[in-house]
C-alpha positions as CSV (number, residue, x, y, z in Angstrom):
1,M,-75.5,-64.0,-107.2
2,K,-77.2,-61.2,-109.2
3,E,-74.0,-60.5,-111.1
4,I,-73.6,-64.2,-112.0
5,N,-77.2,-64.5,-113.2
6,A,-76.7,-61.4,-115.3
7,V,-73.7,-62.9,-117.0
8,L,-75.5,-66.2,-117.7
9,R,-78.5,-64.2,-119.1
10,D,-76.1,-62.3,-121.4
11,L,-74.5,-65.5,-122.6
12,K,-77.9,-67.0,-123.4
13,Q,-78.6,-63.9,-125.5
14,R,-75.2,-64.3,-127.2
15,K,-73.9,-61.0,-125.7
16,F,-70.2,-62.1,-125.4
17,K,-67.3,-60.1,-123.9
18,K,-63.7,-60.3,-125.0
19,V,-62.4,-61.7,-121.7
20,Y,-63.9,-63.4,-118.7
21,L,-62.0,-63.8,-115.4
22,L,-63.8,-66.4,-113.3
23,M,-62.2,-66.7,-109.9
24,G,-62.9,-67.6,-106.3
25,E,-63.1,-70.5,-103.7
26,E,-66.5,-71.7,-104.9
27,T,-65.8,-73.5,-108.2
28,Y,-69.4,-74.3,-109.2
29,Y,-70.1,-71.1,-111.1
30,I,-66.6,-71.0,-112.6
31,D,-67.3,-74.4,-114.2
32,K,-70.9,-73.5,-115.1
33,I,-70.0,-70.3,-117.0
34,S,-66.9,-71.7,-118.7
35,E,-68.8,-74.8,-119.8
36,Y,-71.7,-72.7,-121.1
37,I,-69.3,-70.7,-123.3
38,A,-67.5,-73.9,-124.4
39,Q,-70.8,-75.5,-125.5
40,H,-72.7,-72.5,-126.9
41,A,-70.4,-69.7,-128.2
42,L,-69.6,-71.8,-131.3
43,T,-71.4,-74.4,-133.3
44,E,-70.1,-78.0,-133.2
45,E,-68.6,-77.4,-136.7
46,E,-66.9,-74.1,-135.7
47,R,-65.3,-75.5,-132.6
48,A,-62.9,-77.8,-134.5
49,F,-61.0,-74.7,-135.8
50,N,-61.9,-72.0,-133.4
51,Q,-61.9,-73.3,-129.9
52,V,-58.9,-74.3,-127.8
53,V,-58.7,-75.4,-124.1
54,L,-55.4,-75.1,-122.3
55,Y,-54.3,-75.9,-118.8
56,G,-52.3,-73.4,-116.6
57,R,-49.8,-76.0,-115.5
58,D,-48.9,-76.9,-119.1
59,I,-48.4,-73.5,-120.7
60,E,-46.7,-70.2,-120.6
61,V,-48.4,-66.8,-120.9
62,D,-46.9,-66.3,-124.3
63,Q,-49.0,-69.3,-125.6
64,I,-52.2,-67.7,-124.3
65,I,-51.3,-64.5,-126.1
66,S,-50.5,-66.3,-129.3
67,E,-53.7,-68.3,-129.3
68,S,-55.8,-65.2,-128.5
69,K,-54.3,-63.2,-131.4
70,R,-55.6,-65.6,-134.0
71,F,-58.6,-64.7,-136.1
72,P,-61.6,-67.0,-136.3
73,M,-61.9,-69.3,-139.3
74,M,-65.4,-69.2,-140.9
75,A,-66.9,-68.1,-137.6
76,E,-67.8,-64.9,-135.8
77,H,-65.7,-65.8,-132.7
78,Q,-62.8,-67.9,-131.5
79,V,-62.8,-69.2,-128.0
80,V,-59.7,-69.7,-125.8
81,I,-60.4,-71.3,-122.4
82,I,-57.6,-71.5,-119.8
83,K,-58.5,-74.0,-117.1
84,E,-56.6,-74.1,-113.8
85,A,-55.3,-70.6,-114.6
86,Q,-54.1,-70.3,-111.0
87,E,-51.3,-72.7,-111.9
88,L,-49.7,-69.9,-113.9
89,N,-48.9,-68.3,-110.5
90,K,-47.4,-64.8,-110.8
91,S,-46.7,-65.1,-114.5
92,I,-50.5,-64.6,-115.2
93,Y,-49.9,-60.9,-114.4
94,N,-47.9,-60.6,-117.6
95,L,-51.2,-60.6,-119.4
96,D,-52.0,-57.2,-118.2
97,S,-50.7,-55.1,-121.2
98,F,-52.2,-57.6,-123.7
99,I,-55.8,-57.5,-122.4
100,P,-56.6,-54.1,-123.9
101,Q,-55.3,-55.4,-127.3
102,L,-57.7,-58.3,-127.4
103,Q,-59.7,-58.2,-130.7
104,E,-63.5,-58.3,-130.6
105,S,-63.7,-61.7,-132.2
106,T,-61.8,-63.4,-129.3
107,I,-63.5,-64.8,-126.2
108,L,-60.8,-65.4,-123.6
109,V,-61.9,-67.3,-120.5
110,L,-59.6,-67.5,-117.5
111,C,-60.7,-70.1,-114.9
112,Y,-58.8,-69.1,-111.7
113,K,-60.0,-71.5,-109.0
114,Y,-59.8,-71.6,-105.2
115,K,-58.5,-68.1,-104.8
116,S,-58.5,-64.7,-106.4
117,I,-56.0,-62.6,-108.3
118,D,-54.6,-59.4,-106.7
119,K,-57.2,-56.7,-107.3
120,R,-54.6,-54.0,-107.0
121,K,-52.8,-55.2,-110.1
122,A,-53.3,-53.8,-113.6
123,L,-54.5,-57.2,-114.9
124,Y,-57.6,-57.1,-112.7
125,K,-58.3,-53.5,-113.6
126,N,-57.9,-54.1,-117.4
127,I,-60.1,-57.2,-117.4
128,K,-62.7,-55.3,-115.4
129,K,-62.6,-52.6,-118.1
130,E,-62.5,-54.9,-121.1
131,G,-64.7,-57.8,-120.0
132,V,-66.2,-59.5,-117.0
133,V,-64.9,-60.4,-113.6
134,I,-66.8,-63.0,-111.5
135,E,-65.6,-63.7,-108.0
136,S,-67.4,-66.8,-106.7
137,K,-67.5,-67.0,-103.0
138,P,-68.7,-69.9,-100.8
139,L,-72.2,-69.5,-99.5
140,Y,-72.8,-69.2,-95.8
141,E,-74.3,-72.4,-94.4
142,D,-77.6,-70.7,-93.6
143,K,-77.9,-69.6,-97.2
144,V,-77.5,-73.0,-98.7
145,P,-81.1,-74.3,-98.2
146,G,-82.5,-71.2,-99.9
147,W,-80.1,-71.8,-102.8
148,I,-81.3,-75.4,-103.1
149,I,-84.9,-74.3,-103.1
150,E,-84.2,-71.7,-105.9
151,E,-82.1,-74.2,-108.0
152,V,-84.8,-76.9,-107.7
153,A,-87.5,-74.4,-108.8
154,R,-85.3,-73.3,-111.8
155,R,-85.2,-76.9,-112.9
156,G,-88.9,-77.2,-112.8
157,Y,-89.3,-79.2,-109.6
158,R,-90.4,-78.4,-106.0
159,I,-88.8,-79.2,-102.7
160,E,-89.9,-79.1,-99.1
161,P,-87.9,-76.7,-96.9
162,K,-87.1,-79.7,-94.6
163,S,-85.7,-81.6,-97.6
164,A,-83.5,-78.6,-98.5
165,M,-82.3,-78.5,-94.9
166,L,-81.4,-82.2,-95.1
167,L,-79.4,-81.8,-98.3
168,A,-77.6,-78.8,-96.9
169,E,-76.7,-80.6,-93.7
170,F,-75.5,-83.8,-95.4
171,L,-73.7,-82.2,-98.4
172,G,-72.3,-79.1,-96.9
173,T,-71.7,-75.8,-98.8
174,S,-70.2,-77.3,-101.9
175,L,-72.6,-76.2,-104.7
176,G,-70.9,-78.6,-107.1
177,K,-71.6,-81.5,-104.9
178,I,-75.2,-80.4,-104.3
179,N,-75.7,-79.9,-108.0
180,N,-74.5,-83.5,-108.7
181,E,-77.1,-84.9,-106.3
182,L,-79.9,-82.7,-107.7
183,D,-78.9,-84.0,-111.2
184,K,-79.5,-87.6,-110.0
185,L,-82.9,-86.7,-108.5
186,C,-84.0,-84.9,-111.6
187,L,-83.0,-87.9,-113.8
188,I,-85.3,-90.3,-111.9
189,L,-88.2,-87.9,-111.0
190,P,-90.9,-86.6,-113.5
191,E,-90.7,-82.8,-114.0
192,G,-92.7,-80.9,-111.5
193,S,-92.3,-83.6,-108.8
194,L,-92.0,-82.6,-105.1
195,I,-88.7,-83.7,-103.5
196,T,-89.6,-85.1,-100.1
197,P,-87.3,-86.4,-97.2
198,A,-88.5,-90.0,-98.1
199,I,-87.2,-89.5,-101.7
200,I,-83.9,-88.1,-100.5
201,E,-83.5,-91.1,-98.1
202,E,-84.3,-93.6,-100.8
203,N,-82.1,-92.1,-103.5
204,I,-79.3,-90.3,-101.7
205,G,-79.0,-92.2,-98.4
206,I,-79.7,-89.4,-96.0
207,S,-81.8,-90.6,-93.0
208,K,-85.1,-88.7,-92.8
209,D,-85.4,-89.6,-89.1
210,F,-81.8,-89.2,-87.7
211,N,-80.6,-85.7,-88.7
212,S,-80.0,-82.3,-87.1
213,F,-83.4,-81.1,-88.4
214,E,-85.2,-83.8,-86.4
215,L,-83.0,-83.3,-83.4
216,Q,-83.8,-79.6,-83.5
217,K,-87.5,-80.4,-83.6
218,A,-87.2,-82.8,-80.7
219,L,-85.4,-80.2,-78.6
220,I,-88.0,-77.5,-79.5
221,S,-90.9,-79.8,-78.4
222,R,-88.9,-81.0,-75.4
223,D,-89.2,-84.5,-76.6
224,Q,-86.3,-86.0,-74.6
225,K,-86.9,-89.6,-75.8
226,K,-86.6,-88.6,-79.4
227,A,-83.6,-86.4,-78.8
228,F,-81.9,-89.3,-76.9
229,R,-82.6,-91.7,-79.8
230,I,-81.0,-89.3,-82.3
231,I,-78.0,-88.5,-80.1
232,N,-77.5,-92.2,-79.4
233,Y,-77.7,-92.9,-83.2
234,Y,-75.1,-90.1,-83.8
235,A,-72.8,-91.6,-81.1
236,Q,-73.0,-95.0,-82.7
237,N,-72.4,-93.6,-86.2
238,S,-69.9,-90.9,-85.3
239,K,-68.0,-91.2,-88.6
240,E,-71.2,-90.2,-90.6
241,H,-72.2,-87.7,-87.8
242,P,-69.0,-86.2,-86.3
243,I,-69.8,-84.1,-83.3
244,L,-67.8,-81.2,-84.8
245,K,-70.4,-81.0,-87.5
246,T,-73.4,-81.4,-85.1
247,I,-72.4,-78.7,-82.6
248,P,-72.2,-75.8,-85.2
249,V,-75.7,-76.7,-86.4
250,L,-77.1,-76.6,-82.9
251,Y,-75.1,-73.5,-82.0
252,N,-76.5,-71.7,-85.1
253,F,-80.0,-72.5,-84.0
254,F,-79.6,-71.5,-80.3
255,S,-77.7,-68.4,-81.1
256,K,-80.5,-67.3,-83.5
257,L,-83.0,-68.2,-80.8
258,L,-81.1,-65.9,-78.4
259,L,-81.5,-63.1,-81.1
260,F,-85.2,-64.0,-81.4
261,H,-85.7,-63.5,-77.7
262,G,-84.2,-60.0,-78.0
263,L,-86.4,-58.9,-80.9
264,K,-88.9,-56.2,-80.1
265,N,-91.3,-57.1,-83.0
266,K,-92.0,-60.8,-83.1
267,S,-95.4,-60.6,-84.8
268,S,-94.1,-60.0,-88.4
269,R,-92.9,-63.2,-89.9
270,N,-91.0,-61.5,-92.7
271,E,-89.3,-59.0,-90.3
272,V,-88.2,-61.9,-88.0
273,A,-86.9,-63.9,-90.9
274,S,-84.9,-60.9,-92.1
275,A,-83.5,-60.2,-88.7
276,L,-82.4,-63.8,-88.2
277,G,-81.3,-64.4,-91.8
278,I,-83.7,-67.4,-92.2
279,S,-86.5,-68.5,-94.5
280,P,-90.0,-67.3,-93.2
281,F,-90.9,-71.0,-93.2
282,F,-88.7,-71.6,-90.2
283,V,-89.9,-68.6,-88.1
284,K,-92.5,-70.9,-86.3
285,D,-89.6,-73.0,-85.0
286,F,-88.1,-70.0,-83.2
287,T,-91.5,-69.1,-81.8
288,L,-91.9,-72.6,-80.4
289,G,-88.3,-72.6,-79.3
290,A,-88.7,-69.4,-77.3
291,Q,-91.7,-70.9,-75.5
292,A,-89.7,-74.0,-74.6
293,Y,-86.5,-72.2,-73.6
294,S,-86.2,-69.0,-71.6
295,M,-83.6,-66.4,-72.6
296,K,-81.5,-67.4,-69.6
297,S,-81.7,-71.1,-70.6
298,V,-80.7,-70.3,-74.2
299,S,-77.7,-68.2,-73.0
300,A,-76.6,-71.1,-70.9
301,I,-76.9,-73.6,-73.8
302,V,-74.9,-71.3,-76.1
303,A,-72.2,-71.0,-73.6
304,S,-72.2,-74.8,-73.1
305,L,-72.0,-75.5,-76.8
306,R,-68.9,-73.2,-77.0
307,E,-67.3,-75.2,-74.2
308,L,-68.2,-78.5,-75.7
309,D,-66.8,-77.4,-79.1
310,L,-63.5,-76.7,-77.5
311,K,-63.5,-80.2,-75.8
312,A,-64.3,-81.8,-79.1
313,K,-61.3,-80.1,-80.6
314,G,-59.1,-81.4,-77.7
315,V,-58.9,-78.2,-75.8
316,G,-59.1,-79.0,-72.0
317,A,-59.9,-82.6,-72.7
318,Q,-57.8,-85.6,-73.7
319,N,-59.4,-87.1,-76.8
320,L,-62.8,-88.0,-75.2
321,P,-64.7,-90.7,-77.2
322,A,-67.5,-89.4,-79.4
323,A,-70.1,-91.3,-77.3
324,E,-69.0,-89.4,-74.2
325,L,-69.1,-86.1,-75.9
326,Y,-72.6,-86.8,-77.3
327,K,-73.7,-87.8,-73.9
328,E,-72.5,-84.6,-72.4
329,L,-74.2,-82.7,-75.3
330,L,-77.5,-84.2,-74.4
331,I,-77.1,-83.1,-70.8
332,K,-76.2,-79.6,-71.8
333,L,-79.3,-79.3,-74.0
334,R,-81.6,-80.1,-71.0
335,A,-81.0,-76.6,-69.6
């Protein structure tokens, strides 16, 4: 992330490199960096003669070389953007000997999505030497709420940690998808607004009462009635709340709670947060969880969740209905 922020900072300061290789499974930053270059490297008047966008499935490497060799017309730079560069397949490696020959006035952007080029090849090494390589990897699920909080703050808004958790649970790890929903919220809310669960429910459609965050709270407080209501809601709406999505959330919490039980120093909130890989805001949940569940109970729950996950995937069970699986889940969580 630091490397990506450094590249964006350089672009805003108009410190351009000759070539950018943007690759990886997470496409959000590939699009963000390439779009920034497309919109800001040249003025609107300069783009007509000095900017070209090509698609990997429609071109050959020779065309990339030909376009990149041109000199800019009445501009400092010319920009060549290759979208879906992964569609060039192995032929992309034929660019290796050309990269060192790129002139300073050219900005070549290779958008190589969903995978990465072979880092052992000369192409990777030459681009690394002559320009910038960004490998955009998917965020781990537990890192997404933190990313949302930082992104919201960057936009000049505020968001409750619970709201960030709701968005992460509902939208998953796709930063592009999350960004689109944040765009919607920022369009309707005044700058500086606090994004609450109620606002998310009203504008995005995520229930503020029936979600894994509330289920987790009910379990921590041993509120069996509330836990039953949420599980029952999940069972009746299993398409929106598939059990294979619910189990990993609970497994993540209880496995971290097991780690919490084993920590020697539980008094320092920051140390606990660092050890568990969570925001300090959520440390209190693990303190309360440890009071509600002994280490032995947590171990039993973790083992049961593993077993239930296999059943939900059809291992050792013959396509049990979601309602039955959720009923069994609630029984397991009463350990």
